[in-house]
C-alpha positions in Angstrom: 90.8 -27.7 35.1 93.0 -26.0 32.5 93.0 -22.3 31.9 91.5 -22.9 28.5 88.6 -24.8 30.0 88.0 -22.0 32.6 87.8 -19.4 29.8 85.3 -21.5 27.8 83.1 -22.0 30.9 83.2 -18.3 31.6 82.2 -17.4 28.1 79.3 -20.0 28.2 77.9 -18.3 31.3 78.2 -14.9 29.7 76.3 -16.1 26.5 73.6 -17.8 28.6 73.0 -14.7 30.7 72.8 -12.5 27.5 70.3 -14.9 25.9 68.1 -14.9 29.0 68.2 -11.1 29.1 67.2 -10.9 25.4 64.3 -13.3 25.9 63.0 -11.2 28.8 63.2 -8.0 26.7 61.4 -9.6 23.7 58.7 -11.0 25.9 58.2 -7.6 27.6 58.1 -5.9 24.2 55.5 -8.5 22.9 53.4 -8.0 26.0 53.5 -4.2 25.6 52.6 -4.5 21.8 49.7 -6.8 22.7 48.4 -4.4 25.3 48.7 -1.5 22.8 46.8 -3.6 20.2 44.1 -4.5 22.7 43.8 -0.8 23.7 43.5 0.1 20.0 40.7 -2.5 19.5 38.9 -1.3 22.6 39.2 2.2 21.4 37.9 1.3 17.9 34.9 -0.6 19.3 34.0 2.4 21.5 34.1 4.6 18.4 31.9 2.2 16.2 28.7 3.9 17.4 26.6 6.5 15.6 25.1 9.2 17.8 22.2 11.3 16.5 20.1 14.1 17.9 16.4 13.7 18.4 15.9 16.1 15.5 17.9 13.9 13.2 16.1 10.8 14.4 12.7 12.4 13.7 13.7 13.8 10.3 15.1 10.4 9.2 12.1 8.5 10.3 14.1 6.2 12.5 12.0 3.8 14.5 13.0 0.8 16.7 11.5 -2.3 18.2 12.6 -4.8 20.9 13.4 -8.2 19.5 11.4 -11.2 20.8 11.2 -14.8 19.8 8.1 -15.4 17.7 6.7 -18.1 15.5 8.2 -17.8 12.0 5.7 -17.0 9.3 5.6 -19.4 6.3 4.5 -18.2 2.9 2.9 -19.4 -0.3 4.0 -17.4 -3.4 1.7 -16.8 -6.3 0.9 -14.2 -9.0 -2.2 -12.0 -9.0 -4.0 -9.4 -11.1 -5.3 -6.1 -9.8 -9.0 -5.5 -10.4 -11.3 -2.7 -9.7 -13.4 -3.0 -6.6 -16.8 -3.6 -8.2 -18.5 -2.8 -4.9 -17.0 0.7 -5.1 -17.6 1.1 -8.9 -20.6 2.3 -11.0 -21.7 2.8 -14.5 -23.5 5.7 -16.2 -26.1 4.7 -18.8 -29.1 6.4 -20.5 -32.6 5.1 -19.5 -34.3 6.2 -22.7 -33.2 6.4 -26.3 -31.0 9.5 -26.5 -28.6 11.4 -28.7 -25.2 12.4 -27.3 -24.9 16.2 -27.4 -21.7 16.9 -25.4 -19.2 15.1 -23.1 -17.9 16.9 -20.0 -15.4 14.3 -18.8 -12.8 12.0 -20.4 -11.0 8.8 -19.8 -8.7 9.0 -16.8 -10.4 12.0 -15.3 -11.0 12.1 -11.6 -14.5 13.3 -10.9 -16.5 14.3 -7.9 -19.9 13.2 -6.8 -22.7 15.1 -8.8 -20.2 16.4 -11.3 -21.8 16.6 -14.8 -20.4 14.0 -17.2 -22.5 14.2 -20.4 -25.4 16.1 -22.0 -28.0 14.0 -23.9 -31.2 14.8 -25.9 -34.3 12.7 -26.1 -37.8 13.3 -27.6 -39.3 11.4 -24.8 -37.6 13.6 -22.3 -38.9 16.7 -24.1 -42.5 15.5 -24.0 -42.2 14.6 -20.3 -40.6 18.0 -19.4 -43.4 19.9 -21.2 -46.1 17.9 -19.4 -44.3 18.4 -16.1 -44.4 22.2 -16.5 -48.2 22.1 -17.1 -49.0 19.7 -14.2 -46.7 21.4 -11.8 -48.3 24.8 -12.5 -51.8 23.2 -11.9 -50.5 21.6 -8.7 -49.1 25.0 -7.4 -52.5 26.7 -8.1 -54.4 24.0 -6.3 -52.1 24.0 -3.3 -52.4 27.8 -3.0 -56.2 27.7 -3.1 -56.3 24.9 -0.6 -58.6 21.9 -0.2 -61.3 24.1 1.3 -61.7 26.0 -2.0 -61.2 23.3 -4.7 -63.0 20.1 -4.8 -61.4 17.0 -3.4 -61.4 15.4 -6.8 -59.5 18.3 -8.5 -57.0 18.4 -5.6 -56.3 14.7 -5.8 -56.0 14.8 -9.6 -53.6 17.7 -9.6 -51.4 16.0 -7.0 -51.5 12.7 -8.7 -50.6 14.2 -12.1 -47.7 16.1 -10.6 -46.3 13.0 -8.7 -46.6 10.9 -11.9 -44.6 13.3 -14.1 -42.1 13.8 -11.3 -41.5 10.0 -11.1 -41.3 9.9 -14.9 -38.6 12.5 -15.2 -36.6 10.8 -12.4 -36.9 7.4 -14.2 -35.7 9.0 -17.4 -32.5 10.1 -15.7 -33.2 13.8 -15.0 -31.5 14.9 -11.8 -33.5 16.0 -8.7 -31.8 19.4 -8.8 -32.7 20.0 -12.5 -36.3 18.8 -11.9 -36.6 21.2 -8.9 -35.3 24.1 -11.0 -37.8 23.3 -13.7 -40.6 23.2 -11.1 -39.6 26.6 -9.7 -39.0 28.4 -13.0 -41.3 26.6 -15.4 -38.7 27.5 -18.0 -37.4 25.1 -20.6 -34.6 26.7 -22.6 -33.4 23.5 -24.3 -36.3 21.1 -24.5 -35.3 17.4 -24.4 -31.8 18.0 -23.1 -30.6 16.6 -19.8 -27.4 15.9 -18.0 -26.1 12.7 -16.4 -24.0 13.2 -13.3 -21.3 11.3 -11.5 -22.8 9.1 -8.8 -19.5 9.0 -6.8 -16.1 10.4 -6.4 -14.1 8.2 -8.8 -11.8 7.8 -11.8 -13.3 7.4 -15.3 -12.2 3.9 -16.5 -14.0 3.8 -19.8 -15.9 6.2 -22.1 -16.5 4.3 -25.3 -18.8 6.6 -27.3 -18.8 9.4 -29.8 -20.7 12.7 -29.7 -23.7 12.6 -32.0 -24.3 8.9 -31.5 -27.8 7.6 -30.8 -27.6 5.3 -27.7 -30.2 2.9 -26.4 -31.2 2.4 -22.8 -28.5 0.5 -20.9 -25.6 1.5 -23.1 -22.6 2.0 -20.8 -21.3 5.5 -21.4 -18.9 5.7 -18.5 -17.5 3.3 -16.0 -16.5 4.9 -12.7 -14.1 3.2 -10.4 -12.9 4.3 -7.0 -9.2 3.2 -6.7 -9.0 3.9 -2.9 -9.4 0.1 -2.6 -8.7 -2.5 -5.2 -9.2 -6.2 -5.5 -6.4 -8.7 -6.2 -7.3 -12.0 -7.8 -4.9 -14.9 -7.5 -5.3 -18.4 -8.9 -4.0 -21.1 -6.5 -3.4 -24.8 -7.1 -5.7 -27.1 -5.3 -2.9 -28.5 -3.2 -2.1 -25.1 -1.7 -5.6 -23.6 -1.8 -6.7 -24.4 1.8 -3.5 -23.0 3.4 -3.7 -19.9 1.3 -7.4 -19.2 1.8 -7.1 -19.6 5.6 -3.9 -17.6 5.9 -3.8 -14.8 8.5 -2.7 -12.2 6.0 -1.2 -11.7 2.6 1.2 -9.2 1.0 1.4 -8.0 -2.6 4.6 -6.7 -4.3 5.1 -4.6 -7.4 8.8 -3.6 -7.8 9.7 -2.0 -4.5 6.1 -1.3 -3.5 4.7 -3.7 -0.8 1.2 -3.6 0.6 -0.9 -5.6 3.0 -3.9 -7.5 1.6 -6.9 -9.1 3.3 -8.4 -12.3 1.9 -12.1 -11.8 1.1 -13.6 -14.8 -0.8 -12.8 -17.7 -3.1 -14.2 -18.7 -6.4 -16.3 -21.9 -6.0 -15.4 -23.0 -9.6 -12.2 -24.9 -10.3 -10.7 -23.9 -13.7 -10.9 -27.0 -15.9 -7.6 -26.4 -17.6 -5.3 -25.2 -14.8 -7.0 -27.0 -11.9 -6.8 -23.8 -9.8 -9.2 -21.8 -7.7 -9.2 -18.0 -7.5 -8.9 -16.2 -4.2 -9.9 -12.5 -4.1 -8.2 -10.1 -1.7 -8.7 -6.4 -1.0 -5.9 -3.8 -0.7 -6.1 -0.2 0.6 -4.8 1.9 -2.2 -5.3 5.6 -1.2 -2.1 6.6 -2.9 -3.3 4.9 -6.2 -0.1 2.9 -6.6 -2.1 0.0 -8.0 -4.3 0.1 -11.1 -6.6 -2.5 -12.6 -4.9 -4.8 -15.1 -1.5 -4.8 -13.3 0.1 -8.1 -12.4 1.6 -8.4 -8.9 3.4 -10.9 -6.7 1.4 -12.3 -3.9 2.5 -14.0 -0.7 0.0 -15.7 1.6 1.5 -15.7 5.1 0.8 -18.4 7.7 2.4 -18.7 11.2 4.6 -21.8 11.4 5.8 -23.9 14.3 9.4 -22.8 14.2 10.5 -19.8 16.3 13.0 -17.1 15.5 13.7 -13.4 15.2 12.3 -11.5 12.2 12.7 -7.9 11.2 11.4 -5.9 8.2 13.6 -6.3 5.1 14.4 -2.5 5.1 16.1 -3.0 8.5 18.8 -5.2 7.1 21.4 -3.6 4.8 24.7 -4.6 3.1 27.7 -3.4 5.0 30.9 -2.1 3.3 32.4 -5.5 3.2 29.3 -7.1 1.7 27.9 -8.7 4.8 24.3 -8.2 6.1 24.1 -5.6 8.8 21.5 -4.0 11.1 21.7 -1.5 13.9 21.2 -2.0 17.6 20.4 0.9 19.9 22.2 0.8 23.1 21.1 2.1 26.5 22.6 5.5 25.8 20.7 6.0 22.6 23.6 5.4 20.2 23.3 3.1 17.2 25.8 0.2 16.9 26.2 -1.9 13.7 25.8 -5.6 14.0 26.6 -8.1 11.3 23.8 -10.8 11.1 23.0 -13.8 9.0 19.7 -14.0 7.0 18.2 -17.5 7.5 15.1 -17.0 5.3 12.8 -14.5 3.7 9.1 -14.5 4.6 6.9 -12.0 2.9 8.3 -8.5 3.7 10.5 -9.8 6.6 13.8 -11.5 7.1 14.5 -14.2 9.7 17.9 -13.4 11.2 20.5 -14.8 13.6 23.3 -13.3 15.8 20.9 -11.2 17.8 19.5 -11.5 21.3 16.1 -11.4 23.0 15.2 -7.9 24.1 17.7 -6.0 22.0 16.4 -2.8 20.5 16.7 -2.9 16.7 16.3 -0.2 14.1 13.5 -1.1 11.7 13.1 2.1 9.7 15.7 4.7 8.8 18.6 2.3 8.9 20.0 3.6 5.6 20.4 7.1 7.2 22.4 5.6 10.1 24.6 3.6 7.7 25.2 6.8 5.7 26.3 8.6 8.9 28.6 5.6 9.8 30.2 5.8 6.3 30.9 9.5 6.7 32.9 8.8 9.9 35.1 6.4 7.9 34.5 3.2 10.0 34.6 -0.3 8.5 33.0 -2.9 10.7 34.0 -6.6 10.8 32.2 -8.1 13.7 32.7 -11.7 12.7 
């Protein structure tokens, strides 16, 4: 082998050794970089957790439930109209021809039971009041003398006359309290005048009359409605009627307001034009969020055959990157964001995926947790 060949062979081995050394160094640096990257990811995942005090949890109204696989509720959507609960409503009418003297309540007022609503005048009432004073005085004298002193005929006559006038005043609309006052005092400062009182705690829904008007018996002066419960009436097509009427429950929605409704009864008559039947529901309305005449969205909810995980709609929020997100509570009490997919909407709930049986999910107060997460500057991408 020539000297030139030996030099070339030597240089080749030098170059090969250098290349192997460089490859080892690059591989080592890549491994170290990957370890650092993995450490960073592990560190970030450990930090993506919101810890709150018990005071914060209570103040924010945060509640949780354990997920379980349930039958998914199917729904039938319809529109409905709010109506006053007629079983909790009443009307105020005169029972004899009367003239309106003064009103004491107005449309929209909330009144208590036995609150005076209107003062009326009637000639018939004046005559009955005068007669009552006379017969009540006679009855008081006879009672004081006793049946041993007066004849049985006089005693019976006095009692009968008194009871007859008492019934007459009641039938004319005079209150028991006012009658009792007239009986005890025998004073009639304003003959013929009498008050009509509220029969219940309610809201005045109508008062279509003018002071000074002559009103006949049966004229509706006031309509009183109690809005603590209201009816919802919804017209359903015949094809969906049976499912809707036998549904386990229903919800009504007005804007952001959602309430549970209970199916009561169905109209036996089918509308000739629309071929629909009305279903009546009742809704608890103690906060008076619903008022007669409002239109609402109704969903009749029926358990289906398919199973899945469902949560209240308020439990699922949009994350910073636009994905749907809820919060899982871990064993230490911390709240961890989890991106999920919404499979369907049923009433006031979402059916979701990417969760597991038995996980504890935040169902109320999720927005507060998300706000706390945003304050810490984390952006979650758990794809």
